[in-house]
C-alpha positions in Angstrom: -111.7 -8.5 130.0 -112.5 -12.2 130.1 -115.8 -11.8 131.9 -115.8 -15.3 133.3 -116.7 -14.0 136.8 -120.2 -13.6 138.2 -121.4 -11.8 141.3 -120.4 -8.8 143.5 -119.6 -10.0 147.0 -120.2 -13.7 146.5 -118.2 -14.2 143.3 -117.9 -17.2 141.1 -115.4 -17.7 138.3 -115.9 -20.8 136.1 -113.2 -22.4 134.1 -112.6 -25.3 131.8 -113.9 -26.7 128.5 -116.2 -29.5 127.4 -113.4 -31.8 126.3 -110.6 -30.6 128.5 -109.2 -32.6 131.4 -111.5 -30.9 133.9 -113.7 -27.9 134.6 -114.8 -26.2 137.7 -115.3 -23.0 139.6 -113.5 -20.7 142.0 -115.9 -19.3 144.7 -114.7 -16.2 146.5 -116.5 -14.2 149.2 -118.1 -17.1 151.0 -118.7 -16.4 154.7 -116.6 -18.5 157.1 -117.9 -21.2 159.3 -120.5 -22.7 157.0 -120.7 -26.5 157.0 -119.6 -27.7 153.5 -118.5 -31.1 152.2 -118.4 -32.7 148.8 -121.5 -34.9 149.3 -123.5 -31.7 149.9 -122.5 -30.4 146.4 -122.7 -33.8 144.8 -126.4 -34.0 145.5 -127.1 -31.1 143.2 -124.7 -32.2 140.5 -126.3 -35.6 140.4 -129.6 -33.9 139.4 -127.9 -32.3 136.4 -125.5 -35.0 135.2 -126.0 -36.5 131.7 -127.1 -40.0 130.8 -129.8 -40.4 133.4 -132.6 -41.1 130.9 -133.0 -41.6 127.1 -134.1 -38.0 126.9 -130.7 -36.5 127.7 -127.2 -36.9 126.2 -125.8 -40.3 126.6 -122.4 -38.9 127.5 -121.4 -40.8 130.7 -120.0 -38.4 133.2 -120.1 -39.1 137.0 -119.6 -35.3 137.6 -117.7 -36.0 140.8 -116.9 -32.7 142.5 -113.7 -32.2 144.6 -113.2 -29.3 147.0 -109.5 -28.4 146.7 -109.4 -25.4 149.0 -111.4 -23.0 151.2 -112.5 -25.5 153.9 -111.1 -26.9 157.1 -112.6 -29.8 159.0 -115.8 -29.5 157.1 -116.4 -25.8 157.3 -115.6 -22.8 155.1 -112.7 -20.7 156.1 -113.6 -17.5 154.2 -110.9 -18.0 151.7 -111.4 -19.0 148.0 -113.1 -22.3 147.4 -111.8 -24.2 144.5 -114.1 -26.8 142.9 -113.0 -29.3 140.3 -115.0 -31.8 138.2 -113.0 -34.1 135.9 -114.1 -34.9 132.3 -114.0 -38.6 131.9 -116.1 -39.5 128.8 -115.0 -37.2 126.0 -115.2 -38.4 122.4 -113.4 -35.6 120.6 -113.3 -37.7 117.4 -117.0 -37.0 117.0 -116.1 -33.4 116.1 -113.2 -34.0 113.7 -115.3 -33.4 110.6 -116.7 -30.1 111.8 -113.4 -28.4 112.8 -113.4 -26.5 109.5 -117.1 -25.7 109.3 -119.5 -23.7 111.5 -122.5 -25.4 113.0 -125.7 -23.4 112.5 -127.2 -22.3 115.8 -123.9 -22.7 117.7 -121.3 -20.2 118.9 -118.7 -21.6 116.4 -118.9 -18.7 114.0 -119.1 -15.9 116.6 -116.2 -17.3 118.7 -114.1 -17.5 115.5 -115.1 -14.0 114.4 -114.2 -12.6 117.8 -111.1 -14.5 118.8 -109.7 -16.0 115.6 -109.4 -19.4 117.3 -111.9 -21.9 118.8 -112.1 -25.3 120.3 -114.4 -27.4 118.1 -114.6 -30.3 120.5 -118.1 -30.1 121.9 -118.1 -26.4 121.6 -115.3 -25.9 124.1 -116.2 -23.1 126.5 -119.6 -22.5 124.9 -120.7 -26.0 125.7 -123.5 -26.6 128.2 -121.0 -28.8 130.0 -119.8 -25.5 131.6 -123.0 -25.4 133.6 -121.8 -28.3 135.8 -119.4 -25.8 137.4 -122.4 -23.4 138.0 -124.4 -26.1 139.7 -121.4 -27.0 142.0 -121.0 -23.3 142.9 -124.7 -23.0 143.4 -124.4 -25.9 145.9 -122.0 -23.7 147.9 -124.5 -20.8 147.8 -127.3 -23.1 149.0 -125.3 -24.2 152.0 -124.7 -20.5 153.0 -128.4 -19.6 152.4 -129.5 -22.5 154.6 -127.7 -20.8 157.5 -128.7 -17.2 156.6 -132.3 -17.8 155.4 -133.4 -21.1 156.9 -136.9 -21.0 155.4 -135.7 -20.4 151.9 -136.7 -23.0 149.3 -135.6 -22.9 145.6 -137.6 -25.1 143.2 -137.3 -25.4 139.4 -139.5 -27.3 137.0 -140.4 -27.4 133.3 -143.7 -25.8 132.3 -143.5 -26.1 128.5 -141.9 -28.3 125.9 -142.3 -26.9 122.4 -146.0 -26.0 122.1 -147.0 -28.5 124.8 -147.7 -26.8 128.2 -148.2 -28.2 131.7 -151.6 -27.6 133.2 -151.3 -25.5 136.3 -154.6 -26.8 137.5 -152.9 -30.2 137.8 -149.8 -28.8 139.5 -148.4 -31.3 141.9 -145.0 -30.4 143.6 -144.4 -34.1 144.5 -144.5 -35.0 140.8 -141.5 -32.9 139.9 -139.0 -35.5 141.0 -141.0 -38.4 139.6 -140.4 -37.9 135.9 -137.4 -37.1 133.7 -138.7 -33.7 132.8 -139.0 -32.1 136.2 -142.7 -31.6 135.3 -145.3 -30.9 138.0 -148.1 -32.3 135.8 -147.9 -36.1 135.4 -150.3 -36.1 132.4 -148.2 -33.5 130.5 -145.0 -35.5 131.3 -146.5 -38.6 129.7 -147.4 -36.6 126.5 -143.9 -35.0 126.5 -142.2 -38.4 126.7 -144.0 -39.6 123.6 -143.4 -36.4 121.7 -139.7 -36.3 122.6 -139.2 -39.9 121.6 -140.5 -39.1 118.1 -138.2 -36.1 117.8 -135.2 -38.0 119.1 -135.7 -40.9 116.7 -136.0 -38.4 113.9 -132.7 -36.8 114.8 -134.4 -33.5 115.8 -134.7 -31.4 119.0 -137.2 -29.1 120.8 -137.1 -26.1 123.1 -138.6 -25.6 126.5 -139.7 -23.2 129.2 -138.4 -23.5 132.8 -139.8 -21.9 135.9 -137.8 -21.3 139.0 -139.4 -20.2 142.3 -137.8 -19.0 145.5 -140.2 -19.1 148.5 -139.4 -17.9 152.0 -137.3 -15.0 150.8 -137.4 -11.9 153.1 -138.5 -8.5 151.8 -135.8 -6.0 151.1 -133.3 -7.7 148.8 -132.2 -5.8 145.8 -131.6 -2.1 145.1 -133.2 0.6 143.0 -132.2 1.3 139.4 -128.9 -0.5 138.6 -128.9 -3.1 141.4 -132.4 -4.5 140.9 -133.0 -8.0 142.0 -135.0 -8.8 138.8 -132.2 -7.3 136.6 -129.7 -9.6 138.4 -131.9 -12.6 137.9 -132.5 -11.8 134.3 -128.8 -11.5 133.6 -128.0 -14.7 135.4 -130.6 -16.7 133.6 -129.7 -15.2 130.2 -126.1 -16.3 130.8 -127.1 -19.9 130.8 -126.3 -21.6 127.5 -129.2 -21.7 124.9 -131.5 -19.3 127.0 -133.2 -16.8 124.7 -135.8 -15.1 126.9 -136.5 -14.4 130.6 -139.7 -13.4 132.4 -140.3 -12.2 136.0 -143.8 -12.8 137.4 -146.5 -12.2 134.8 -143.7 -11.3 132.4 -144.8 -10.6 128.8 -148.3 -11.4 129.9 -148.4 -8.2 131.9 -148.8 -6.3 128.6 -152.2 -7.9 128.2 -153.5 -6.8 131.7 -155.2 -3.6 132.7 -153.9 -1.6 135.6 -156.6 -3.0 137.9 -155.9 -6.5 136.8 -152.1 -6.2 137.2 -151.9 -4.5 140.6 -151.2 -6.8 143.5 -153.4 -5.3 146.2 -151.9 -5.2 149.7 -153.6 -6.1 153.0 -152.4 -6.7 156.5 -152.2 -10.3 157.5 -153.2 -11.8 160.9 -149.5 -12.0 161.7 -149.1 -8.3 161.3 -147.2 -8.5 158.1 -148.3 -7.3 154.6 -150.1 -9.8 152.4 -150.8 -9.5 148.6 -153.9 -10.4 146.7 -151.8 -11.8 143.8 -148.2 -12.0 142.5 -148.1 -10.6 139.0 -144.9 -8.8 140.1 -143.1 -12.1 140.7 -142.1 -11.1 144.2 -140.2 -8.0 143.2 -141.3 -4.3 143.2 -138.9 -1.5 142.2 -136.1 -4.0 142.0 -136.6 -5.1 145.7 -138.1 -8.3 147.0 -141.6 -8.0 148.6 -141.4 -11.2 150.7 -143.6 -13.1 148.2 -142.4 -15.9 146.1 -139.8 -14.8 143.5 -140.9 -16.3 140.2 -138.6 -16.4 137.1 -139.2 -18.2 133.8 -136.7 -18.7 131.0 -137.0 -20.1 127.5 -134.4 -22.5 126.1 -134.0 -22.9 122.4 -133.9 -26.3 120.7 -130.6 -28.1 120.8 -128.6 -26.9 117.7 -126.7 -30.2 117.4 -129.0 -32.4 115.4 -128.6 -35.3 113.0 -130.5 -33.7 110.2 -128.3 -32.0 107.6 -128.2 -28.2 107.7 -126.6 -25.7 105.3 -123.5 -23.7 106.5 -120.2 -22.4 105.4 -116.6 -23.5 106.0 -113.7 -21.5 107.4 -112.7 -20.7 103.7 -116.2 -19.3 103.0 -117.4 -22.3 100.9 -121.0 -23.3 101.3 -121.6 -26.9 102.4 -123.9 -29.1 104.5 -123.2 -30.3 108.0 -124.6 -33.1 110.3 -123.5 -32.8 113.9 -122.6 -36.2 115.2 -122.0 -37.0 118.8 -124.2 -37.3 121.9 -126.6 -34.5 122.5 -129.7 -33.6 124.5 -132.8 -33.7 122.3 -134.3 -31.2 124.8 -131.5 -29.3 126.6 -134.2 -27.6 128.7 -134.4 -30.8 130.9 -131.0 -30.4 132.4 -131.4 -26.6 132.5 -133.7 -27.0 135.5 -131.0 -27.6 138.1 -128.8 -24.9 136.4 -131.6 -22.4 136.8 -132.0 -23.3 140.4 -128.2 -22.8 140.9 -128.2 -19.4 139.3 -131.2 -18.3 141.5 -129.2 -19.4 144.6 -126.1 -17.5 143.4 -128.0 -14.3 142.8 -130.0 -14.4 146.0 -127.0 -15.0 148.2 -125.1 -12.2 146.5 -128.0 -9.9 147.0 -128.4 -10.9 150.6 -124.8 -10.1 151.4 -125.0 -6.8 149.6 -128.1 -5.9 151.6 -126.4 -6.9 154.8 -123.4 -4.8 154.0 -125.5 -1.7 153.2 -128.4 -1.8 155.7 -127.3 -4.4 158.2 -130.7 -6.0 157.7 -132.6 -3.0 159.0 -136.2 -2.7 157.7 -138.9 0.0 157.8 -141.6 -0.9 160.3 -145.2 -1.4 159.3 -148.0 -1.3 161.8 
């Protein structure tokens, strides 16, 4: 099994490599009649594309997406949607010296051990370049969700870089799009900029924590046991390159709370709908959405491609040192923000379609 396909009813298969002629995604299971055009997808890709600041890789890719199938006169037909993004700024020569050595922290050694062959140019299939296809597919999911759940909003932002954290008391949603870190805290963003400049000049890198929130989601998405919404979200976020941990709601912090502190008490709102005193559950109880904000955080490790020498071994088993040349993100977490948003959209749409297929949208009455 190749396992390059994601989703149940809304299915996405990504294809292509970092230094191949193109990469993209095949989207199957998209409902018909949804307005969809290339500029709608390009908006999301432009947020992820490289070279937009000195804090991301200087590889210059326009990331122009083409819709090759699955639409007619600007609307989806219900048939597979083929998305393609050409690679236009590959520099494969940067990887010539490492073709016979394994880069520490990369998938080089595991790909070789599993398949007996690997593409050393930028990591091939294991490159973060693959996530461009996810963002394009996520744009399709967002278009469908806009029709099915008009009030839904998905917002991602960075809350931590290394040991430096954003201050939630200074949380300003308008600030997210004003700085290169998608940080809702302007003061933290200024400190991060100076810190990352120092790391970048030293040929080093740093990790980050991203938070993605879905607001306006109806109650009832997800299923008990093996179809839990939080399990699907965790798997989706863990599938993103360089992600090493995922939290839902209070996450690991829930272990520090007492039962009284962790319980989100329930009240009846003036509109006749349930209201909660807090959201430690991250908008999910028993694997099913509560109608509160769904809150997911994931940790991204430091970029493994750095300009400082690291010890490793060659294909022949000899010990050596390696310096990874090329153009790399000093903090890959920056461009992981729109990727996390895309994966949230893909999971939510798939769960919405699964719920509609099973229950028809029926809900147990309260009050």
